N, C-alpha and C positions, 0 to 999 in steps of 0.2 A: 330144738323146740323154740317156739316163739312166746315170749313173755308178754302178758297183758300189762300195759302201762296206763296209768291215769291221764298222763299228759296227752294221750291220743284224743280224749274228749275236749281238751283245750285247743287242739289243732282244729277239730270240727267246728268249734265255736268261732275261732279266728276265720276260718274259711267262709262261714255263714255271714259274719259281721263285716269282714273286710272288703269282700267283693273286689279283690285285687288292688285295693288302695294302699295297702301296707304289706311289706315283707315281714315275716316272723323270724326273729333271731333267737335260736335255742342255745342258751349258754349252759355249760356244764363241764365237769371234770372229764378228763380223758377216760375212755372205756366204760362210760355209764349207759351206752346204748343210744346215743343221739342219732347216729347215722342209720341204725337199724329201724328205729321207730319212724324216722322221716321217710325212709324208703318204703316201709310198709304203708304209710299214709299215701304216698304217691301211687302205689300199686292198687290200693283199695278204693281211693276216692277220686281218681282222675282217669281219663281215657289213656293218657300217656304221661311219662315223666322222664326227666334227665337228672342224673346225679353227677355233679362235677366235684371230684375229690382233689382239692388243691394241695393236699399233702403229697400227692404223687408228682407234683411239679411238672405237669404236662405243658411244655413250652408252646406247643401248637395251640392249645386251648387258651393259655395265657395271652398269646398273640392276638386272639380274636378280640379280647377286651382292650388291647392296646391299639388295634388297627380299625375296628369296625363299629365302635359305639356311636359314631356319627351316622352310621348307615345300618339301622337295626334290622332291616330286611335281610341284608347280607350276613349280619351277625347271627341271626337265628338260622339262616340257611346253613351256615358253616357248622353250627352246633348240631343240627339235625344230621348232616352228612357224617360228621365225625363220630357221633354216637349211634348212628343208624336208627334213630327214633324220629317218628313224625309227630311234631307238636301240633296240638289242636287249640286254636284261639278260644279262650274261655273255659277250656277243660284240660289244661296241661299244667304240670308243676315242674319248676326247675329248682333243684336243691344245690346250694353252694355249701359243700361239706368242708369243714376245717377252714372257714373263710379267712381266719386270721393269718393263714399262711400266704395269702395273696390279697392284701388290703385293697388293691385296685378294683377287685370284684365287689367288695363291700361298698366302695364309693360309687360304683356303677348302679347300685340298687335304685338310687334316685331317678335315673333316666329309664330304667327298665320298668319300674312300677308305674311311672307316668305314662309309659307306652301302653300299658293296660292289657296286653294280650294274654299274659300268663301269670300264675301265682308263683311266689318265691319263698322258699324256706332257706334259712341260713343256720349252720351249726358252727360252734366254735368254742375253743378253750382259750383262756387268757385274752379275751376279746379286747378289753380296755387297757391292757398293759401299754405303757406309753410308746414303746418302740414299734408297736404294731399299728398305731393309728396316727403317728406324728405327721405323716405326709398326705393324709386324706381328710376330706370333709365328711364328718359322720352324718349319714343320711337321716333326715327326720321322718322318712317314709319307712321306718323300722319300728316294729313292736317287739319288746323283749320279753322272754319267758325263761325261767330257770328250770333246769332239769336236775334231779337228784338221783342217787342210787335208789333201788327199789325200797319203798317204805315197808313197814311191817305188814300192812294189808296186801300189798302186791306180792311180797314174799310168801305170805300165807296162801294166797290164791294160786301161786305157782306150785305149791305143795298140795293143792286140792282141798284146802281148809275153808272154803267160802262159807259154809254153814256155821262153822265155829266162829268165824269172824262176825257174822250177823248176830249170833247169840251174844257175843261180847258187847257189841254195840247196844243191843237191847237191854242187857243187864246194866250197863253204864247209865243209860237214859233213865232207867227205873231205880237207879241207885241200890241195886241188890247184888249180892255175891253170886258167882257162878256155882252151879252144882259142883261138888268137890272133885269128882273125876274129870270134869271138863275144865276146871281150873288147872288141875295138874297137866292136862293135855295142852292147854293154852300156854302154861309156863314152859313146857317142853318146846313148843313152837318158838317162844321168845328166846330161849337159850340157843336153839338152832340158828335163829336170826342173828344173835350176838356173835356166834362163831363163824358163820358163813358170810354175813353181811348182805349188802344189796347190790353189789356189782354184778351185772348180768352174767358174765362168763363163769365166775365162781359158782353162782346160783345154778346155772345150767349143768356145770360139771358135777355139782353135789347131787342134783336130781337124777341125771342120766347115769350116774355111777352108784345107784342104790344108796344114796345118802352117805357118800364117802367123803369125810372131811379132808383127807389127805389130798385127794384130787382137787378139791376146792382151794386148798392152801397153795398148791402149785400155781394155780391161776392168779391168786392174790399176790404171790411173790413176783410174778411176771409184771403185774400192774405197778407194784412198788418200785421195781427196777425201772420201769418206764417213767415214773415220776422223777426218780433220781436223774435219769438222762435228760428230762425236760429242765430240771434245775441247773444242770451243767451247761445248758445252752443260754441261760439268761445273762443279763448285764453283769460283768465281772465286779462292779462296784458293790453289789449286795449278794452275789452268789454264795459266798462262804457263810454269810449270816442266815440265808434261807436254809442251807444245808444244816447249819447248827441247830436251828429250830426244828426242822423236819426230823432229824435224827434223834432229838431229845424229847419228842412229844410223849412217848410212853413213860419216860422218866418224870416229866412234869406231872402227868396225870396220876402217877403212882404215889405222889406226895399227898399229905393230908389236905392241904389247902388247894392244891392243883394249879394255882396260878403261877405265871412265869415271873421269876425274879431276874430282872435284866442284868444286874451286876454279877450274877453267877454264871452268865453265859461267856463273857469275855472281859475279864478284868473289871473295870468300873463302867460297864455299859449302862446306858439309859434308854428309856422308852423311845425317845425321838430318833435315836440311832437305828432303831429297828422298825421304823414306820413303814418304809418301803418293803421290808421283809414280810411283814404281816399283810401288807397290801397284796403282795404277790401270792402268798399262800391262800389268802381268803379269796382273791379274785380268780385264782385257778380252781377254786372250790375243792381243794385237797383237804382244807381244814374248815372247821366252824369256830368262829371267834365268839367269846362270851366276855362282855365288858362289865366292869364294876359300875354299879349305880347306887350311890350312897344317900341320895335324897330323892326317892321315887314319888314324892308327893304330887308333882305336877306333870309327870311323864318320864318314861324311862330314857328315851334317846336324848332328852334335853339335859339330863344330868349324868350321862355316861362319863366315866373316867378312863381314857384310853391308855393310861400308863399302867393300869392293872388289868391283865387279860388272862383268861383261860383259853387254851388252844386245843380243841378237840379234833380228832380225825373225823373227816366227813363220813367215813364208813367204818363201823365198828369191826366188821370182819377184817378189813385191812389193818386195823389197830392190833388185833390178835396176832396176825402174821408179822407185824412190825415189832411187836413187843417180845415175841418168843421166836427162837430159831426152830428149825424142824426137829432137832434132837430134843429140845426142851418140851415141845408140844407132845411128843410121844412118851419120853421118859417120865415127865412129870404128870402124865395122864390128864393134861389140861382139858381135852375134850370131855373125857368121862366125868371129871369133877364139875365142870360147868353145867353139863347136862343134868347132873344130880343135884346141882345147887350147893356144892360143897367146896368150891374153890375159895380158899381163904386169901391167898396172896393175889392182889390186884383185882379181886372181884368187884370192889367198889369202883375202880377205874373203868372197867368194861361196862358196868351197869350205867354209870353216869354218862359215859360217852354214847351209849345206845339211846339214852333218854334225850340227850342233846340232838342226836341225829333225827329222832322221831319228831321232836319239836320243830326243828328247822324244816323238815319235810312237810309239816303242817302250816308253814308260812310264818313262823315266829322268829323274831330276832332274839338273841340270847343275852341276858343280863344276869348278874349275881349281886348279892348284897352282903356286906360285912359291917359290923359295928365294933369299934375299938374302945375298950374300957380303959380310960386313963388311970384310974386307981389300981386296977388289977394288972395293967400293962399287958393286956392280951385281948384278942377278939372274943367278945362274949355273945355275939349273935352272928350266925352265918346262914344265909339262904342260898341254896345251890342254883336255883333259877327263878327269875322273875319274868313273867309274860304279861301282856296287857290285851285289852279289847280294842286298842288303837282308836278309841272314840275321843274326839276333841271336846265333846260336850258332856258325855257321861262316862268319863274315864274310870276304869277299874283295873286293878292289877291283881295277879294271881300268883302268890308265892308257892314254890315247889321245893320240897326237900326229898332227896333221893337216899333211900336206905337199902343197902344190899343184904343186910342181915334182918332176922325176924325180931331181934330185940334192939330197941333204940329209944332215944330221948326226944321229946317234942319241945324241949325248952326254948330253942331258938325260934321256932315257928310260932309258939305261943306268945313270946315276947314281941315278935314282929307284928303279930296280929293286934296286940294291945296298942302298939305305937302307931300303927297306920290303919286302924279299924275302919275309918270313914272311906278309905280308898280301896279297900279289898273286896273283890267279888267273892271268890271262894279260895280256900287254902287246901293244898294237896300234899300228902305224903305218898311217895311211890315206893312200894315195898314188895317182897316176894309173897306176901300173904294175900288172901282173898279180900274183896272189897268190904270195907267197914267204915262207919262214921263214928269218930271219937272226939268228944269235946268240940264239936263244930268243924273238925278237920276231916276232909274226905280222904281216906286211905285207900289207894287203888293199887292193884298189881301192875307191873310194868307194861304188859300188853295193852292196857287201857290208855296209855299215853297218847295213842293215836286219836283219842276223843277230845283232848284238851284244846 
């Protein structure tokens, strides 16, 4: 089955606006469907297309880039003969798939775009890792776009829930709760999204096997193994540190504060020793980083503290498979408990990770806030997420607290609102209950996170 992806509309906009003046570089983690959506775009929107998969290490094709870039007529002739495709000037697309595997192709974009005959899409993982670009000039004729796992709306659409998603949007805009049975249905859809995640192959396996979580789990474990193999190929200087972080992500998120304590990783480690580690995990889009911002008055990014970080998995379905082995998933009835909203252990971890994933998919950078009380020797204020409207003139921030249970305190959020009242747009609590407004705080169910 072919999944509908929102990024397709961004491709159409690029095609209309670019007129061949820029290549589009699609960055994203492995196995999120970059190649599939690019090929579908080539099939649907052009008279012909060629997909060059540089992961296959075709020496003959690589030789074209090395030998014929000074003679583009011959270069394009060789491509057409090799792939058996006739290229049509002004109406053909050439896709450089996994372009980081052959940096010379990325460097050639400058000349190919200037030639103007065809449009160019590039896909890649770890595009800006130093060893992949150190010997080339990064082309200015590139526009970048990030692709993520299926977001909640895309997942719901794949399951045929478009009408429910429209109703959710309408209720959020009107600030009214869903009808009770539809709220329960939307929560069931969210729990399925938490368990399956948004990686295309697990989603397809789940749907095509009559909503079988075990089949989806097999696909997710294959992806996790692929990520581990990728980590084993990176620079030996920080390979072990990347593995240490990657393997311990479920452990970090299962803690109350969820942030990483560097000295607990390896002896007396410090944040700067792990800078390249987080660069790798974040740049590969395997994880979503959330940095501390303890003075959000003038902007979140201006006051981020990179020595305090939460490290979320970019896909919550992968986190479920990463946190539990197959035996635990079945024996502990994890699927059943999550679907019923009764999982006690680690439910907060999965909830919070899913909210982080949904916020990032909506284009937000992630920040959190804490306040340390010197007299009490503890944090007396903690805000799970801070997002902003990114305005330079009318800056507003939006604090978000995530509550996986139906009973909770709003003490931290109320204190934060009092302290930063002039800078706050709206305040949100994300909880399993229906939408309600309490003491000026908008309390929304997790499926409405897509609206923030």
